[in-house]
N, C-alpha and C positions, 0 to 999 in steps of 0.2 A: 504493500499500499503506499502510495507517495506521501511524502511529508509536505505539507501546506509550506512551512517556513522553508524548507531547501527548494522547493519550486519555485519560490519568489526569489530566493537567493541566485538561483541559477539563472533565473529569467533577468535578472539584474546585472550580470556580467558583462565585461567588455566582450567585443566579439572574438578577439584572438583567444581568450580566456576560455570562453564558451565552446570554441573549436577545439581547444585542447582537452577540455571536459570530455566532448562528444568521442574524440578520436581515442582518448583514453578509458572511455566506459565508466567515466565517474559520475554516473546517474543511475537511477532505478528505473525501473519499466513505467512509463507514464510521463517520465520527467523530459523525456528527449523533446517535447513540445517547448519547453521553457528556454532550452539551449538554443532551438531553432528561432524562436521567438527574439531572442537576445543577438543572435548572429545576424537576423533579419534587419532588426533595428541598427544595430552597430555599424553594418554595412551599406545600409541605406539600400537593401536589395529589392528591386521591383518584382520579383519573381514570387510565385505561390510557395507556401511552406513545404508542400510534398515535394515540388522541385528542389527546393534546398535539401531536403531531407536525402532525396535521391543522390545529389553532388556528395553530400556529408558520407554516405554509405559507400559510394565509388572510392571516396578519399581513404576510407577506413580499409576497404579491399586492397587498395595500393598501397597501403602503409605510408601514406602522404604525411608530410610534417604540416605543421600549423599554417606556414607560409605559402605551401603548394596548394593545401585546401582553400586557403583565404582567397588566392589567385584564380583558382577554379570556380569560387563562388562568384567572385567579381566578374569572370568572363563568361559567366553563365554556363559552366561546365565544360567548356571547351579549352583544352590544353595547348 
């Protein structure tokens, strides 16, 4: 069960910290939305949340760094 305080904390992280948490798996089931919100807000991404999460999952699969993942998000997933 997700912790409301932790959800709010994750949601308020700077984008790079939120990306790092996502890539490291430092969240519980149901909290990934908070990280996506923080990333979307921090990077001013115009894409939908599910598109952001698809890119994050791709970065996770590719074992990308935070910087590589940020660049992929900003470019819309194009490397």
